[in-house]
Predicted model as a PDB file, atoms N, CA, C, CB and O in Angstrom, pLDDT in the B-factor column:
MODEL        1                                                                  
ATOM      1  N   MET A   1       2.894  16.976  -1.686  1.00 47.00           N  
ATOM      2  CA  MET A   1       1.635  17.119  -0.953  1.00 47.00           C  
ATOM      3  C   MET A   1       0.836  15.819  -1.100  1.00 47.00           C  
ATOM      4  CB  MET A   1       0.810  18.352  -1.478  1.00 47.00           C  
ATOM      5  O   MET A   1       0.839  15.214  -2.172  1.00 47.00           O  
ATOM      6  N   PRO A   2       0.167  15.394  -0.058  1.00 56.00           N  
ATOM      7  CA  PRO A   2      -0.606  14.146  -0.133  1.00 56.00           C  
ATOM      8  C   PRO A   2      -1.737  14.234  -1.151  1.00 56.00           C  
ATOM      9  CB  PRO A   2      -1.179  13.799   1.236  1.00 56.00           C  
ATOM     10  O   PRO A   2      -2.323  15.295  -1.369  1.00 56.00           O  
ATOM     11  N   HIS A   3      -2.021  13.110  -1.758  1.00 67.00           N  
ATOM     12  CA  HIS A   3      -3.127  13.017  -2.704  1.00 67.00           C  
ATOM     13  C   HIS A   3      -3.974  11.805  -2.343  1.00 67.00           C  
ATOM     14  CB  HIS A   3      -2.611  12.920  -4.170  1.00 67.00           C  
ATOM     15  O   HIS A   3      -3.465  10.828  -1.795  1.00 67.00           O  
ATOM     16  N   SER A   4      -5.243  11.867  -2.644  1.00 71.00           N  
ATOM     17  CA  SER A   4      -6.109  10.709  -2.457  1.00 71.00           C  
ATOM     18  C   SER A   4      -7.280  10.844  -3.409  1.00 71.00           C  
ATOM     19  CB  SER A   4      -6.596  10.586  -0.979  1.00 71.00           C  
ATOM     20  O   SER A   4      -7.574  11.931  -3.905  1.00 71.00           O  
ATOM     21  N   GLY A   5      -7.938   9.735  -3.656  1.00 72.00           N  
ATOM     22  CA  GLY A   5      -9.080   9.769  -4.562  1.00 72.00           C  
ATOM     23  C   GLY A   5      -9.465   8.370  -4.981  1.00 72.00           C  
ATOM     24  O   GLY A   5      -9.144   7.398  -4.297  1.00 72.00           O  
ATOM     25  N   THR A   6     -10.148   8.267  -6.096  1.00 74.00           N  
ATOM     26  CA  THR A   6     -10.591   6.987  -6.633  1.00 74.00           C  
ATOM     27  C   THR A   6     -10.122   6.877  -8.075  1.00 74.00           C  
ATOM     28  CB  THR A   6     -12.138   6.839  -6.538  1.00 74.00           C  
ATOM     29  O   THR A   6     -10.336   7.790  -8.873  1.00 74.00           O  
ATOM     30  N   ASN A   7      -9.476   5.752  -8.414  1.00 71.00           N  
ATOM     31  CA  ASN A   7      -8.985   5.598  -9.780  1.00 71.00           C  
ATOM     32  C   ASN A   7     -10.066   5.032 -10.700  1.00 71.00           C  
ATOM     33  CB  ASN A   7      -7.753   4.693  -9.800  1.00 71.00           C  
ATOM     34  O   ASN A   7     -11.201   4.810 -10.279  1.00 71.00           O  
ATOM     35  N   GLN A   8      -9.702   4.805 -11.944  1.00 69.00           N  
ATOM     36  CA  GLN A   8     -10.688   4.389 -12.937  1.00 69.00           C  
ATOM     37  C   GLN A   8     -11.262   3.004 -12.657  1.00 69.00           C  
ATOM     38  CB  GLN A   8     -10.070   4.409 -14.309  1.00 69.00           C  
ATOM     39  O   GLN A   8     -12.355   2.684 -13.123  1.00 69.00           O  
ATOM     40  N   GLN A   9     -10.535   2.176 -11.899  1.00 67.00           N  
ATOM     41  CA  GLN A   9     -11.028   0.849 -11.557  1.00 67.00           C  
ATOM     42  C   GLN A   9     -11.957   0.860 -10.340  1.00 67.00           C  
ATOM     43  CB  GLN A   9      -9.863  -0.075 -11.299  1.00 67.00           C  
ATOM     44  O   GLN A   9     -12.457  -0.187  -9.928  1.00 67.00           O  
ATOM     45  N   GLY A  10     -12.182   2.034  -9.772  1.00 73.00           N  
ATOM     46  CA  GLY A  10     -13.056   2.142  -8.612  1.00 73.00           C  
ATOM     47  C   GLY A  10     -12.342   1.898  -7.297  1.00 73.00           C  
ATOM     48  O   GLY A  10     -12.987   1.721  -6.264  1.00 73.00           O  
ATOM     49  N   ASN A  11     -11.009   1.887  -7.323  1.00 69.00           N  
ATOM     50  CA  ASN A  11     -10.227   1.660  -6.120  1.00 69.00           C  
ATOM     51  C   ASN A  11      -9.769   2.984  -5.527  1.00 69.00           C  
ATOM     52  CB  ASN A  11      -9.023   0.764  -6.422  1.00 69.00           C  
ATOM     53  O   ASN A  11      -9.370   3.893  -6.255  1.00 69.00           O  
ATOM     54  N   SER A  12      -9.828   3.087  -4.221  1.00 72.00           N  
ATOM     55  CA  SER A  12      -9.372   4.308  -3.574  1.00 72.00           C  
ATOM     56  C   SER A  12      -7.881   4.225  -3.328  1.00 72.00           C  
ATOM     57  CB  SER A  12     -10.124   4.549  -2.257  1.00 72.00           C  
ATOM     58  O   SER A  12      -7.341   3.140  -3.118  1.00 72.00           O  
ATOM     59  N   TYR A  13      -7.218   5.362  -3.353  1.00 67.00           N  
ATOM     60  CA  TYR A  13      -5.780   5.385  -3.153  1.00 67.00           C  
ATOM     61  C   TYR A  13      -5.390   6.582  -2.305  1.00 67.00           C  
ATOM     62  CB  TYR A  13      -5.046   5.414  -4.495  1.00 67.00           C  
ATOM     63  O   TYR A  13      -6.135   7.556  -2.196  1.00 67.00           O  
ATOM     64  N   SER A  14      -4.223   6.497  -1.715  1.00 72.00           N  
ATOM     65  CA  SER A  14      -3.703   7.591  -0.908  1.00 72.00           C  
ATOM     66  C   SER A  14      -2.194   7.620  -1.041  1.00 72.00           C  
ATOM     67  CB  SER A  14      -4.126   7.446   0.577  1.00 72.00           C  
ATOM     68  O   SER A  14      -1.547   6.573  -1.012  1.00 72.00           O  
ATOM     69  N   THR A  15      -1.631   8.799  -1.185  1.00 67.00           N  
ATOM     70  CA  THR A  15      -0.180   8.961  -1.186  1.00 67.00           C  
ATOM     71  C   THR A  15       0.169   9.927  -0.056  1.00 67.00           C  
ATOM     72  CB  THR A  15       0.348   9.487  -2.580  1.00 67.00           C  
ATOM     73  O   THR A  15       0.350  11.122  -0.293  1.00 67.00           O  
ATOM     74  N   PRO A  16       0.264   9.416   1.162  1.00 61.00           N  
ATOM     75  CA  PRO A  16       0.435  10.302   2.314  1.00 61.00           C  
ATOM     76  C   PRO A  16       1.824  10.875   2.474  1.00 61.00           C  
ATOM     77  CB  PRO A  16       0.082   9.579   3.542  1.00 61.00           C  
ATOM     78  O   PRO A  16       2.026  11.764   3.300  1.00 61.00           O  
ATOM     79  N   GLY A  17       2.794  10.391   1.706  1.00 55.00           N  
ATOM     80  CA  GLY A  17       4.170  10.805   1.939  1.00 55.00           C  
ATOM     81  C   GLY A  17       4.782   9.951   3.022  1.00 55.00           C  
ATOM     82  O   GLY A  17       4.151   9.006   3.497  1.00 55.00           O  
ATOM     83  N   GLY A  18       5.977  10.260   3.413  1.00 50.00           N  
ATOM     84  CA  GLY A  18       6.680   9.424   4.377  1.00 50.00           C  
ATOM     85  C   GLY A  18       6.726  10.020   5.764  1.00 50.00           C  
ATOM     86  O   GLY A  18       6.668  11.238   5.934  1.00 50.00           O  
ATOM     87  N   ASN A  19       6.829   9.161   6.746  1.00 48.00           N  
ATOM     88  CA  ASN A  19       7.029   9.587   8.129  1.00 48.00           C  
ATOM     89  C   ASN A  19       6.005  10.627   8.579  1.00 48.00           C  
ATOM     90  CB  ASN A  19       8.423  10.145   8.295  1.00 48.00           C  
ATOM     91  O   ASN A  19       6.332  11.604   9.254  1.00 48.00           O  
ATOM     92  N   ASN A  20       4.757  10.384   8.183  1.00 45.00           N  
ATOM     93  CA  ASN A  20       3.659  11.287   8.539  1.00 45.00           C  
ATOM     94  C   ASN A  20       3.891  12.717   8.070  1.00 45.00           C  
ATOM     95  CB  ASN A  20       3.454  11.278  10.033  1.00 45.00           C  
ATOM     96  O   ASN A  20       3.422  13.673   8.688  1.00 45.00           O  
ATOM     97  N   SER A  21       4.620  12.846   6.971  1.00 45.00           N  
ATOM     98  CA  SER A  21       4.868  14.178   6.426  1.00 45.00           C  
ATOM     99  C   SER A  21       4.376  14.219   4.988  1.00 45.00           C  
ATOM    100  CB  SER A  21       6.378  14.549   6.505  1.00 45.00           C  
ATOM    101  O   SER A  21       3.821  13.242   4.486  1.00 45.00           O  
ATOM    102  N   ARG A  22       4.574  15.321   4.348  1.00 49.00           N  
ATOM    103  CA  ARG A  22       4.143  15.462   2.962  1.00 49.00           C  
ATOM    104  C   ARG A  22       5.212  14.988   1.985  1.00 49.00           C  
ATOM    105  CB  ARG A  22       3.784  16.908   2.671  1.00 49.00           C  
ATOM    106  O   ARG A  22       4.973  14.964   0.778  1.00 49.00           O  
ATOM    107  N   GLU A  23       6.367  14.617   2.477  1.00 53.00           N  
ATOM    108  CA  GLU A  23       7.451  14.148   1.622  1.00 53.00           C  
ATOM    109  C   GLU A  23       7.529  12.634   1.689  1.00 53.00           C  
ATOM    110  CB  GLU A  23       8.796  14.781   2.035  1.00 53.00           C  
ATOM    111  O   GLU A  23       7.033  12.022   2.634  1.00 53.00           O  
ATOM    112  N   GLY A  24       8.150  12.032   0.688  1.00 59.00           N  
ATOM    113  CA  GLY A  24       8.323  10.594   0.700  1.00 59.00           C  
ATOM    114  C   GLY A  24       7.522   9.932  -0.393  1.00 59.00           C  
ATOM    115  O   GLY A  24       6.744  10.577  -1.094  1.00 59.00           O  
ATOM    116  N   SER A  25       7.723   8.629  -0.529  1.00 67.00           N  
ATOM    117  CA  SER A  25       7.133   7.907  -1.665  1.00 67.00           C  
ATOM    118  C   SER A  25       6.167   6.823  -1.230  1.00 67.00           C  
ATOM    119  CB  SER A  25       8.221   7.294  -2.511  1.00 67.00           C  
ATOM    120  O   SER A  25       5.828   5.954  -2.033  1.00 67.00           O  
ATOM    121  N   SER A  26       5.713   6.844   0.015  1.00 75.00           N  
ATOM    122  CA  SER A  26       4.785   5.812   0.461  1.00 75.00           C  
ATOM    123  C   SER A  26       3.409   6.030  -0.162  1.00 75.00           C  
ATOM    124  CB  SER A  26       4.684   5.803   1.997  1.00 75.00           C  
ATOM    125  O   SER A  26       3.023   7.158  -0.468  1.00 75.00           O  
ATOM    126  N   TYR A  27       2.684   4.943  -0.343  1.00 77.00           N  
ATOM    127  CA  TYR A  27       1.314   5.041  -0.850  1.00 77.00           C  
ATOM    128  C   TYR A  27       0.556   3.780  -0.491  1.00 77.00           C  
ATOM    129  CB  TYR A  27       1.298   5.268  -2.381  1.00 77.00           C  
ATOM    130  O   TYR A  27       1.151   2.766  -0.127  1.00 77.00           O  
ATOM    131  N   ASN A  28      -0.752   3.851  -0.596  1.00 79.00           N  
ATOM    132  CA  ASN A  28      -1.559   2.652  -0.367  1.00 79.00           C  
ATOM    133  C   ASN A  28      -2.794   2.668  -1.250  1.00 79.00           C  
ATOM    134  CB  ASN A  28      -1.965   2.542   1.112  1.00 79.00           C  
ATOM    135  O   ASN A  28      -3.310   3.722  -1.623  1.00 79.00           O  
ATOM    136  N   TYR A  29      -3.253   1.459  -1.572  1.00 81.00           N  
ATOM    137  CA  TYR A  29      -4.480   1.270  -2.332  1.00 81.00           C  
ATOM    138  C   TYR A  29      -5.464   0.471  -1.491  1.00 81.00           C  
ATOM    139  CB  TYR A  29      -4.198   0.556  -3.681  1.00 81.00           C  
ATOM    140  O   TYR A  29      -5.099  -0.549  -0.906  1.00 81.00           O  
ATOM    141  N   GLN A  30      -6.684   0.921  -1.429  1.00 84.00           N  
ATOM    142  CA  GLN A  30      -7.789   0.161  -0.846  1.00 84.00           C  
ATOM    143  C   GLN A  30      -8.687  -0.215  -2.017  1.00 84.00           C  
ATOM    144  CB  GLN A  30      -8.577   0.991   0.273  1.00 84.00           C  
ATOM    145  O   GLN A  30      -9.349   0.645  -2.598  1.00 84.00           O  
ATOM    146  N   ASN A  31      -8.712  -1.493  -2.362  1.00 83.00           N  
ATOM    147  CA  ASN A  31      -9.407  -1.923  -3.566  1.00 83.00           C  
ATOM    148  C   ASN A  31     -10.884  -2.218  -3.312  1.00 83.00           C  
ATOM    149  CB  ASN A  31      -8.733  -3.146  -4.137  1.00 83.00           C  
ATOM    150  O   ASN A  31     -11.283  -2.537  -2.192  1.00 83.00           O  
ATOM    151  N   SER A  32     -11.676  -2.108  -4.358  1.00 81.00           N  
ATOM    152  CA  SER A  32     -13.126  -2.281  -4.218  1.00 81.00           C  
ATOM    153  C   SER A  32     -13.503  -3.700  -3.829  1.00 81.00           C  
ATOM    154  CB  SER A  32     -13.822  -1.908  -5.509  1.00 81.00           C  
ATOM    155  O   SER A  32     -14.612  -3.922  -3.343  1.00 81.00           O  
ATOM    156  N   ASN A  33     -12.608  -4.676  -4.030  1.00 85.00           N  
ATOM    157  CA  ASN A  33     -12.912  -6.057  -3.654  1.00 85.00           C  
ATOM    158  C   ASN A  33     -12.522  -6.369  -2.210  1.00 85.00           C  
ATOM    159  CB  ASN A  33     -12.202  -7.012  -4.590  1.00 85.00           C  
ATOM    160  O   ASN A  33     -12.646  -7.510  -1.763  1.00 85.00           O  
ATOM    161  N   GLY A  34     -12.053  -5.360  -1.487  1.00 85.00           N  
ATOM    162  CA  GLY A  34     -11.691  -5.560  -0.091  1.00 85.00           C  
ATOM    163  C   GLY A  34     -10.212  -5.795   0.156  1.00 85.00           C  
ATOM    164  O   GLY A  34      -9.785  -5.846   1.310  1.00 85.00           O  
ATOM    165  N   SER A  35      -9.423  -5.937  -0.893  1.00 88.00           N  
ATOM    166  CA  SER A  35      -7.986  -6.108  -0.718  1.00 88.00           C  
ATOM    167  C   SER A  35      -7.312  -4.741  -0.567  1.00 88.00           C  
ATOM    168  CB  SER A  35      -7.381  -6.888  -1.912  1.00 88.00           C  
ATOM    169  O   SER A  35      -7.884  -3.705  -0.905  1.00 88.00           O  
ATOM    170  N   TYR A  36      -6.088  -4.769  -0.053  1.00 88.00           N  
ATOM    171  CA  TYR A  36      -5.342  -3.518   0.006  1.00 88.00           C  
ATOM    172  C   TYR A  36      -3.854  -3.758  -0.136  1.00 88.00           C  
ATOM    173  CB  TYR A  36      -5.628  -2.791   1.307  1.00 88.00           C  
ATOM    174  O   TYR A  36      -3.360  -4.868   0.065  1.00 88.00           O  
ATOM    175  N   TYR A  37      -3.147  -2.690  -0.489  1.00 87.00           N  
ATOM    176  CA  TYR A  37      -1.730  -2.760  -0.788  1.00 87.00           C  
ATOM    177  C   TYR A  37      -1.051  -1.524  -0.224  1.00 87.00           C  
ATOM    178  CB  TYR A  37      -1.485  -2.885  -2.311  1.00 87.00           C  
ATOM    179  O   TYR A  37      -1.514  -0.402  -0.425  1.00 87.00           O  
ATOM    180  N   TYR A  38       0.052  -1.740   0.483  1.00 86.00           N  
ATOM    181  CA  TYR A  38       0.839  -0.641   1.016  1.00 86.00           C  
ATOM    182  C   TYR A  38       2.261  -0.716   0.482  1.00 86.00           C  
ATOM    183  CB  TYR A  38       0.835  -0.662   2.552  1.00 86.00           C  
ATOM    184  O   TYR A  38       2.843  -1.799   0.438  1.00 86.00           O  
ATOM    185  N   ALA A  39       2.822   0.399   0.082  1.00 84.00           N  
ATOM    186  CA  ALA A  39       4.233   0.495  -0.268  1.00 84.00           C  
ATOM    187  C   ALA A  39       4.834   1.579   0.626  1.00 84.00           C  
ATOM    188  CB  ALA A  39       4.437   0.821  -1.807  1.00 84.00           C  
ATOM    189  O   ALA A  39       4.365   2.717   0.625  1.00 84.00           O  
ATOM    190  N   ASN A  40       5.851   1.234   1.374  1.00 82.00           N  
ATOM    191  CA  ASN A  40       6.415   2.125   2.383  1.00 82.00           C  
ATOM    192  C   ASN A  40       7.720   2.759   1.930  1.00 82.00           C  
ATOM    193  CB  ASN A  40       6.638   1.373   3.671  1.00 82.00           C  
ATOM    194  O   ASN A  40       8.384   2.257   1.022  1.00 82.00           O  
ATOM    195  N   ASP A  41       8.080   3.861   2.568  1.00 77.00           N  
ATOM    196  CA  ASP A  41       9.297   4.582   2.212  1.00 77.00           C  
ATOM    197  C   ASP A  41      10.547   3.721   2.323  1.00 77.00           C  
ATOM    198  CB  ASP A  41       9.444   5.794   3.087  1.00 77.00           C  
ATOM    199  O   ASP A  41      11.510   3.939   1.587  1.00 77.00           O  
ATOM    200  N   ASN A  42      10.549   2.752   3.224  1.00 81.00           N  
ATOM    201  CA  ASN A  42      11.754   1.943   3.428  1.00 81.00           C  
ATOM    202  C   ASN A  42      11.892   0.827   2.385  1.00 81.00           C  
ATOM    203  CB  ASN A  42      11.741   1.338   4.827  1.00 81.00           C  
ATOM    204  O   ASN A  42      12.830   0.033   2.454  1.00 81.00           O  
ATOM    205  N   GLY A  43      10.976   0.761   1.433  1.00 83.00           N  
ATOM    206  CA  GLY A  43      11.050  -0.235   0.380  1.00 83.00           C  
ATOM    207  C   GLY A  43      10.229  -1.477   0.648  1.00 83.00           C  
ATOM    208  O   GLY A  43      10.131  -2.341  -0.224  1.00 83.00           O  
ATOM    209  N   SER A  44       9.637  -1.597   1.821  1.00 87.00           N  
ATOM    210  CA  SER A  44       8.807  -2.764   2.124  1.00 87.00           C  
ATOM    211  C   SER A  44       7.417  -2.586   1.516  1.00 87.00           C  
ATOM    212  CB  SER A  44       8.706  -2.983   3.656  1.00 87.00           C  
ATOM    213  O   SER A  44       6.956  -1.467   1.293  1.00 87.00           O  
ATOM    214  N   THR A  45       6.766  -3.714   1.256  1.00 87.00           N  
ATOM    215  CA  THR A  45       5.399  -3.687   0.744  1.00 87.00           C  
ATOM    216  C   THR A  45       4.550  -4.696   1.506  1.00 87.00           C  
ATOM    217  CB  THR A  45       5.372  -3.987  -0.776  1.00 87.00           C  
ATOM    218  O   THR A  45       5.062  -5.673   2.052  1.00 87.00           O  
ATOM    219  N   TYR A  46       3.259  -4.446   1.534  1.00 90.00           N  
ATOM    220  CA  TYR A  46       2.320  -5.356   2.197  1.00 90.00           C  
ATOM    221  C   TYR A  46       1.057  -5.429   1.371  1.00 90.00           C  
ATOM    222  CB  TYR A  46       2.003  -4.892   3.651  1.00 90.00           C  
ATOM    223  O   TYR A  46       0.484  -4.407   0.994  1.00 90.00           O  
ATOM    224  N   TYR A  47       0.627  -6.649   1.091  1.00 90.00           N  
ATOM    225  CA  TYR A  47      -0.606  -6.857   0.328  1.00 90.00           C  
ATOM    226  C   TYR A  47      -1.496  -7.828   1.072  1.00 90.00           C  
ATOM    227  CB  TYR A  47      -0.303  -7.379  -1.097  1.00 90.00           C  
ATOM    228  O   TYR A  47      -1.034  -8.879   1.517  1.00 90.00           O  
ATOM    229  N   LYS A  48      -2.752  -7.494   1.210  1.00 91.00           N  
ATOM    230  CA  LYS A  48      -3.732  -8.398   1.796  1.00 91.00           C  
ATOM    231  C   LYS A  48      -4.853  -8.593   0.790  1.00 91.00           C  
ATOM    232  CB  LYS A  48      -4.280  -7.848   3.152  1.00 91.00           C  
ATOM    233  O   LYS A  48      -5.471  -7.630   0.336  1.00 91.00           O  
ATOM    234  N   SER A  49      -5.108  -9.850   0.447  1.00 92.00           N  
ATOM    235  CA  SER A  49      -6.123 -10.145  -0.555  1.00 92.00           C  
ATOM    236  C   SER A  49      -7.509 -10.112   0.053  1.00 92.00           C  
ATOM    237  CB  SER A  49      -5.866 -11.501  -1.195  1.00 92.00           C  
ATOM    238  O   SER A  49      -7.662 -10.076   1.274  1.00 92.00           O  
ATOM    239  N   SER A  50      -8.511 -10.124  -0.797  1.00 90.00           N  
ATOM    240  CA  SER A  50      -9.895 -10.112  -0.329  1.00 90.00           C  
ATOM    241  C   SER A  50     -10.247 -11.398   0.404  1.00 90.00           C  
ATOM    242  CB  SER A  50     -10.847  -9.904  -1.499  1.00 90.00           C  
ATOM    243  O   SER A  50     -11.206 -11.427   1.175  1.00 90.00           O  
ATOM    244  N   SER A  51      -9.481 -12.465   0.172  1.00 93.00           N  
ATOM    245  CA  SER A  51      -9.739 -13.740   0.854  1.00 93.00           C  
ATOM    246  C   SER A  51      -9.054 -13.818   2.215  1.00 93.00           C  
ATOM    247  CB  SER A  51      -9.277 -14.898  -0.014  1.00 93.00           C  
ATOM    248  O   SER A  51      -9.272 -14.768   2.966  1.00 93.00           O  
ATOM    249  N   GLY A  52      -8.224 -12.821   2.536  1.00 92.00           N  
ATOM    250  CA  GLY A  52      -7.596 -12.768   3.848  1.00 92.00           C  
ATOM    251  C   GLY A  52      -6.135 -13.158   3.884  1.00 92.00           C  
ATOM    252  O   GLY A  52      -5.480 -12.947   4.904  1.00 92.00           O  
ATOM    253  N   SER A  53      -5.594 -13.721   2.807  1.00 94.00           N  
ATOM    254  CA  SER A  53      -4.172 -14.052   2.794  1.00 94.00           C  
ATOM    255  C   SER A  53      -3.354 -12.777   2.606  1.00 94.00           C  
ATOM    256  CB  SER A  53      -3.853 -15.078   1.673  1.00 94.00           C  
ATOM    257  O   SER A  53      -3.836 -11.802   2.029  1.00 94.00           O  
ATOM    258  N   SER A  54      -2.126 -12.790   3.093  1.00 93.00           N  
ATOM    259  CA  SER A  54      -1.306 -11.595   3.015  1.00 93.00           C  
ATOM    260  C   SER A  54       0.112 -11.927   2.603  1.00 93.00           C  
ATOM    261  CB  SER A  54      -1.305 -10.870   4.341  1.00 93.00           C  
ATOM    262  O   SER A  54       0.592 -13.040   2.814  1.00 93.00           O  
ATOM    263  N   THR A  55       0.772 -10.954   2.016  1.00 94.00           N  
ATOM    264  CA  THR A  55       2.166 -11.083   1.606  1.00 94.00           C  
ATOM    265  C   THR A  55       2.910  -9.827   2.039  1.00 94.00           C  
ATOM    266  CB  THR A  55       2.288 -11.307   0.063  1.00 94.00           C  
ATOM    267  O   THR A  55       2.508  -8.713   1.705  1.00 94.00           O  
ATOM    268  N   TYR A  56       3.998 -10.011   2.784  1.00 93.00           N  
ATOM    269  CA  TYR A  56       4.842  -8.902   3.209  1.00 93.00           C  
ATOM    270  C   TYR A  56       6.223  -9.088   2.607  1.00 93.00           C  
ATOM    271  CB  TYR A  56       4.918  -8.808   4.759  1.00 93.00           C  
ATOM    272  O   TYR A  56       6.805 -10.169   2.698  1.00 93.00           O  
ATOM    273  N   THR A  57       6.744  -8.043   1.998  1.00 92.00           N  
ATOM    274  CA  THR A  57       8.104  -8.076   1.477  1.00 92.00           C  
ATOM    275  C   THR A  57       8.918  -7.036   2.247  1.00 92.00           C  
ATOM    276  CB  THR A  57       8.135  -7.800  -0.075  1.00 92.00           C  
ATOM    277  O   THR A  57       8.578  -5.853   2.251  1.00 92.00           O  
ATOM    278  N   SER A  58       9.985  -7.479   2.891  1.00 91.00           N  
ATOM    279  CA  SER A  58      10.805  -6.600   3.718  1.00 91.00           C  
ATOM    280  C   SER A  58      11.688  -5.734   2.825  1.00 91.00           C  
ATOM    281  CB  SER A  58      11.668  -7.421   4.709  1.00 91.00           C  
ATOM    282  O   SER A  58      11.815  -6.002   1.630  1.00 91.00           O  
ATOM    283  N   PRO A  59      12.300  -4.694   3.401  1.00 88.00           N  
ATOM    284  CA  PRO A  59      13.203  -3.846   2.615  1.00 88.00           C  
ATOM    285  C   PRO A  59      14.346  -4.630   1.970  1.00 88.00           C  
ATOM    286  CB  PRO A  59      13.776  -2.756   3.495  1.00 88.00           C  
ATOM    287  O   PRO A  59      14.844  -4.232   0.917  1.00 88.00           O  
ATOM    288  N   SER A  60      14.765  -5.729   2.581  1.00 93.00           N  
ATOM    289  CA  SER A  60      15.859  -6.536   2.028  1.00 93.00           C  
ATOM    290  C   SER A  60      15.388  -7.533   0.986  1.00 93.00           C  
ATOM    291  CB  SER A  60      16.567  -7.270   3.133  1.00 93.00           C  
ATOM    292  O   SER A  60      16.208  -8.209   0.364  1.00 93.00           O  
ATOM    293  N   GLY A  61      14.061  -7.639   0.781  1.00 93.00           N  
ATOM    294  CA  GLY A  61      13.524  -8.507  -0.250  1.00 93.00           C  
ATOM    295  C   GLY A  61      12.994  -9.844   0.252  1.00 93.00           C  
ATOM    296  O   GLY A  61      12.539 -10.663  -0.547  1.00 93.00           O  
ATOM    297  N   ASN A  62      13.043 -10.081   1.563  1.00 94.00           N  
ATOM    298  CA  ASN A  62      12.496 -11.314   2.107  1.00 94.00           C  
ATOM    299  C   ASN A  62      10.966 -11.279   2.050  1.00 94.00           C  
ATOM    300  CB  ASN A  62      12.982 -11.531   3.558  1.00 94.00           C  
ATOM    301  O   ASN A  62      10.345 -10.279   2.410  1.00 94.00           O  
ATOM    302  N   VAL A  63      10.375 -12.370   1.597  1.00 94.00           N  
ATOM    303  CA  VAL A  63       8.921 -12.437   1.425  1.00 94.00           C  
ATOM    304  C   VAL A  63       8.311 -13.342   2.496  1.00 94.00           C  
ATOM    305  CB  VAL A  63       8.557 -12.954   0.004  1.00 94.00           C  
ATOM    306  O   VAL A  63       8.763 -14.468   2.704  1.00 94.00           O  
ATOM    307  N   THR A  64       7.282 -12.836   3.167  1.00 94.00           N  
ATOM    308  CA  THR A  64       6.552 -13.617   4.169  1.00 94.00           C  
ATOM    309  C   THR A  64       5.097 -13.687   3.736  1.00 94.00           C  
ATOM    310  CB  THR A  64       6.686 -12.988   5.605  1.00 94.00           C  
ATOM    311  O   THR A  64       4.452 -12.660   3.522  1.00 94.00           O  
ATOM    312  N   LYS A  65       4.584 -14.909   3.609  1.00 95.00           N  
ATOM    313  CA  LYS A  65       3.182 -15.092   3.218  1.00 95.00           C  
ATOM    314  C   LYS A  65       2.425 -15.736   4.364  1.00 95.00           C  
ATOM    315  CB  LYS A  65       3.063 -15.955   1.931  1.00 95.00           C  
ATOM    316  O   LYS A  65       2.935 -16.619   5.053  1.00 95.00           O  
ATOM    317  N   LYS A  66       1.195 -15.275   4.551  1.00 91.00           N  
ATOM    318  CA  LYS A  66       0.333 -15.840   5.597  1.00 91.00           C  
ATOM    319  C   LYS A  66      -1.034 -16.161   5.021  1.00 91.00           C  
ATOM    320  CB  LYS A  66       0.196 -14.864   6.791  1.00 91.00           C  
ATOM    321  O   LYS A  66      -1.908 -16.645   5.739  1.00 91.00           O  
TER     322      LYS A  66                                                      
ENDMDL                                                                          
END                                                                             
């Protein structure tokens, strides 16, 4: 079942599950400094810093920074 809330660091989080369902291991963090982080069911991750730079890691492990 999906969960959401605020952790001890003051960051909000959500574990929506995968494929818009209640199952799966995807989750995301929205941090109090404006950054956010997504981890997807397919193994990819995406991070955007508060300064606007971003890092995407594909399921195969390739890293793209912008």
